[in-house]
N, C-alpha and C positions, 0 to 999 in steps of 0.2 A: 574328251574321246566320248562319241555316241557311238560309234561302230566298230566294226569290223574295219572299214574300208578307211576311215580315220587311224586307225593302229598301224593299217600300213603305209598310210603316208609318214607318220613320225617314223615308223621303222625305218623306210628307205630314209629319210633326211637324216635319223641318226646313222645310215648306215656310211653316207658319205661325209659326216660330218666327222667319225671315225677314223673314216679311209681318209681323208684329208689329213687329220691329225697325226697317225700315226707310218703312214706312207705304205702300210700294208695293200697288195695287190693279189696276195693268193688268200684260201680258205683261212677264218682266224684261229686260233685255239681253244680248246675251251674255259679259258681262264683270260680270252681278252675281251677290253673293256664295250665291244659293240654287245657280247654274248647276255654280259651282266646288263644293259642297260636293257636289250629285249626281253629280260627274265623280268628287270622291273618295270617295263610298262606292261608287260602281262600280268603281274600283281597289281597294279595298280588299275587295269581295263576290269580285274577279279572283284575287285573293293568297289571300285564303282559302281560296277552291274549289282552287288551284292547291297547296295544301297538304293539304288533306282529300285529291287526289288522289293525292298522292304517300305520303301515312299507310296510305290503302288499297291500296297496292300494296305496301309494303312488309310489310303485316299476310296479305299474298295469298300473299307467297312466304314467310312466315312459316308457315303455316299448309300449305302444299305441303309444307314440309321436316319439318314435323312428321309428315303422311300417310304420308310418304315412309319419315322414321323408324319409324312403328308397323307397315307391312310392312316392313319389315327385319326388326324383332323379334318379329311374326307369324310370319314364313318359319324364322327362327331355332328360337321355339318348338315349328314344326306341325317341322322337322325334326328336334328332342327327344324327337318321337313321343306329343306332348299335342297337346289340343285346345285351341282358342283362348277357349272356353266354362265351361273349366275352370280352377277356379282352383287356382294351385300352393299344394303345399304350404312350410311356412315351410322344408325343407330343400332343397327347390327352390329356391324364393327367392334364399337366403341363396348357392348355387352358382352361381344365373345373376348375381347382383352379384360374387361370384369372374370371373368367364366374361368375365362384360363388360370387368371391370378388367385382365383379362389382355390383353382382344382391342387394350384402347383404348392398352395401354404396350406393346407386343410392337414391340420394332426392327422398323425393316426389312428387307423378304426381297426379294429380287430372283426370287422366282416368285410375288410377289403380283400379283396382278390388281385393276381396279375393282370384279370383284366377289367376291374369295375372297382373303381376308387368312389368310396362316399364323401362328403362335401361337409364344413363349415361356415355357417355365413354368420357372421358377426354384425352384418348389417342389413338391412331391409334388401333384400336383391332388385336391382334394376328391369326390372320385364318388361317388355317393351310393347309394340301395338301388334307384334308379332307373336306375343305369347297370347291364346287365344282360351286357356284354360279356365274354368270355374273358377279354383284358386286363386289366379289373378287380383278376379271383381272382388273376390272376399275379404285380401290379405291385405290391410290397411296399418299404417305405424305404427302403433299402438298395440294391436295385434300380435302382429310379431316382439315387441318390446318385450308386451307377457311371456312367450312362451317361447323366446329363442334357445335361454338355458337348459328347459327342460329336457328330461329326460326320463324313458319307461323302467321297469327294473334290468330289463332285458337290456337296456344301456341303447334303445333307439331314440334318438335324438330328434328333437323337432325338423333341425334341418337337413335330417334324411329321410322325415316325413313329406319333405314341401321341395326336395330334389328334382322330384321327378317333372314338376310343371317348370321349375326353372333352365333346366337341361334338355328339355323339348318342347317347345314352342307351341307344337301343334298338338297336344292332349288336348282332351275333353277337360276330365274331371282334374288331374294335377297334382293330386295325392296320393300316398300309399301306406296303409296300418299295416305298421311292422309287426304287431302283438296285439290283445285285446288290448288294452290298456290304453291305447294311442285314441279309442274312442272316446274315454272318459278324460283324462289328462288334455285333449285338445278338443276339449267337449264344443265350446263353440263353434268353432271349423265343422266339428262332427254334424252339427244339430244346422246349422247352415246348410252347407253340401245335402243332407235330404233332402230341407226345404227345399232346395234348386234342383237335383236330380229326379228326387219324387213327388216334387209336388205336395207335400205331406209335411204338416210340425210334428213330430212324433215326441211333442210333450201335449197337443192333442187326441192324435191318433196313435193311439197305443199300441205295441208292437204284437199281436196278435197269432199265431201258427194253426193252422189250418189245412194240416197233409194228412188229413185221413178221407179214405175212402167215403167216408158214412159221414162226412160232413159235406157231400157236392148230393143234389137233389134230383137226378136224372131224369129227363120230361118220359112219356110216353111214349110219343111218337119218334122218340133220339133216334134209334136204329133204324128208319126211313129215312131222315134227313142224314144220318151218317155216311149214309150209301158214299157219297162224295168224296169222303175222307181216303184217304192214299197212306200216308203214316201216322204217327202220332210218337212227339219229341220229347219225354220230362226231364229237365236237368235240376240238378241245386251243388252248390260247392260248398262247403264245410272246412273249417277248422279245428285244430285242438287248443283249447284255454292254457292248456300248462305247457305251451312252446312256443317261441318266435314265429310269427307267420314267415311266408317266403322272402320275403323282403329284409327282415330281419333274420335270417334264421342260418346256423354255422355250418357247415358242412355235416358234425359229426351230430347235430340234431335232425338235419335232415335225415341222414341214416338212419335216426331213430323211427323219427317217423313212419320212413318208408317201410323198415321192417313191422310197425306198431298194427298199420294201415292193410298192408297186402296179408298180415296174418287173421284179420278181422273179412278183411272178405274174401277169402278164400274158405272160410269158416260159411261165410253166407251164401255164397254163388256155388252151387254144388259142383258144375259143371267147367267152374272157373278156373282163366288160368292166368298167370303172371308173367309180364314178360317187363322187359329191364328196352326202356325205348330205343338203346344206343346198339340194340343185336338183333331187331323184328325183320322178319322177312320181309324182301321189298312188296312179294304178295299181297301179304299182309296188310300191308302199310297200305299199298294203291286201294285196297276193298275198305278202310276205315275211313281214306280220304274222299271214297265219292259219298257217305255216310255225314260227312261232318264231325267225324268220330275220333281222328289221328291227334293225337300228341304231339305239334310240331315244336321245332326249335322257333322262341318268339321272332318276331321282325325286329329291326333294327331301334326303330320309333314306335317302340311296343310302352306298355306299363311294364313290364316283364323287366325287358330289358334296360328301363334307364332307372328302374328300381330298385335294382339290385337283385330281382327275384330268380333271375334267369343267373346268375354266378354256379358258374364249375357248369354248365349244363355241359351235357347229359346227363351227370351223375346222381343216382339215385332217384329220376322219372321212371318211373311203369306207367304200361297202360295193364288192369286185370278186366277179363273179360271174359265174358262166355262163348260154348264151340257156335251159337249161331251171330254172333252180337248183340242180341237184344238189350244187351248191361255189358257196359265198357266203363270202367273208371278210370281215371284219371290220378296219379297220383305226385304230388308234389308240381304243380304246373304255377297257375299265376294264386291256388290257394293249395290248402295238403290236398284236401280231394274234392273231385268234384265228379257225382255221380250221373250217368245216362242211362236212362232206358228207354228203347226204341224197338217199335213194333209197326209192323207195315201190314196195319189191316184198319176194319173203321172203328174197333170197340172203345173207342176212348177212354171208358170209364176203365174196364178191366186193366190197362195198360196204368191207370195213374194206380190202380190198388196195387198192381206188379209195384211202382212204383215205390208207393208208401210202405209196400213191406220191406224192401229192399232197406229204403232208409230207419226204419224204427228199427231192424231185427243191425244194421251196421253200429247205429247207437246205440243198443247194448253193447254191443260183445265191445265198443269202443269204450262205455263206463264201466264194464265187468273187469278191462284191466289198469283201471282207476282214473282212466280220462274223460275229457268231455268236449263235448263239441263249445267251440266259445259263442255263447250268448247274451243278452243284454236286456232287460226288461224293458229298455227304451227303446233300442237299435236292433233287436231281432238278434236272428243269426249273423256274425261278424264277421267280414271276408277283406281282402285285400284294400280294395277299391271300394270307396263308399256304394257306387251304382250297383252292388250287389247283396248288401246290407240290408236289413228284413227278412223274407224269408229268405231270399239268397236262390230263388228258386224260379224257373221259366217251364212254361208249357207251348211248343211249335207243334201246329198241325196242319199237315200239308193235304190241298184238297184240288179237288179233277174237275175242273168247272169247262162248262162249253165254251168256244171259242166266241168271246167277246160280252159274254154274259153279267160279268163284272161291271161292266159300264152301262149295263141298261138294266139293273134292278135295281133293288136298297141296300144289296149288300154294302159297299161304300158309306152309307149314313151309319146302317147297324153297326157294324167295324167301330167306330168313330164314338157311337156312343154307349159303348162297353167297353170302352179303353181297350180298342182294341190293336193290331197292326196287319196289316194286308198288303205283301209286295208280291211280287210276279220272283216264281221261281229260275235258278239259273239254266236248269237242265231241263231240256225238250221233252214232249208227248212222244209216245208210238202214233201219234195221232195227230192229225194240225187242225182237228175238229175240238180237242181241250187245250182248254190250258191247265197249267198248276201253278197254284199260288199255294204264299204260306202265310200263313195266320198264326202271331204271337201274342201274347199278352204283354202291356209294358209292364215295365218292370215295377211291381206293385211290391210297399212296404208292408 
């Protein structure tokens, strides 16, 4: 019985059949066989409809599960740098099958969340020609076998360390340090990473911090030359030795880090206000975004996402800033703390002095609480990504130059000789006669 018409047909047929058998032309009594047959057919239809609805619910649930699985796979493919409408070549299909199998059979890790699972690699990952990370060229079979069973006292494993490079082929670096011990436990890779990324051998160029305004000799004519400077931005990333870094931290540890650093910063920044990024005002977000000071949810194929550093986002992430946004501090982004000092004038030395004073004040407050910034005599300040190790410090200056001046004078040659980077700023100037350029030092060790 598929519908009401089927029921009518059955009733009509049964009526004729019963009438012929009983020989009754008048309306049948309540106990007539025809009435009983109709009741039976109604019950049959009711039961079949119940079964059909149950099967429909099961089918709908199966379809929903399939859709969620498809979306999950699409997200993973996108995180690997591929377009969904592009067919995977045989090499990548084979790798993808291998990676799926590893993910399915990796043991439980206390750091896992519903949306992120740490892997365990028992064999050298078969990274493909699409894997572009520095780690791919450094990770030899003997190196893998040497480290594969190693783990830090915070239970961050070698598999956790290399997982970003394996699961996200486009990554440039490919490793995530889960705590201070990773730099020493995986020493060979750490040294080779520093050599490749910074172009320096840490055994030869010993780390030495010069984050002091007195260490900079300011030329006598600097104020005249600096008239083309429109703004100066100093940044530094720091982690605490006593906690795992963001890729290895637990929810409880992340909350403790937030509380400790928030309290320290509020004591150091007199007009500072702390805001959780989950509850920020949209207007404030737009203002910070304009100056590249907003802590945003990381992209699918970013180191934060593929290393596990973005787990439970945006929980226990926040921004501390002063009233004019010249000081903006990020908590629990890629690293425990990122200090930003941005001033829109041409007095670069005064901005640097202000940055150094903030850094020193926060460092002292952290130490007063019994904690310390993670450092090493060989690798300097330690960070999640080796590209930020060493000084863990960036200086960026925005210049406003006459249109065409960059090409006509010796500025490009001067920039190169000083180990600096010069690039065009995205935002337009108020007049077409001027162009804005961003001058930034290459990340030095």
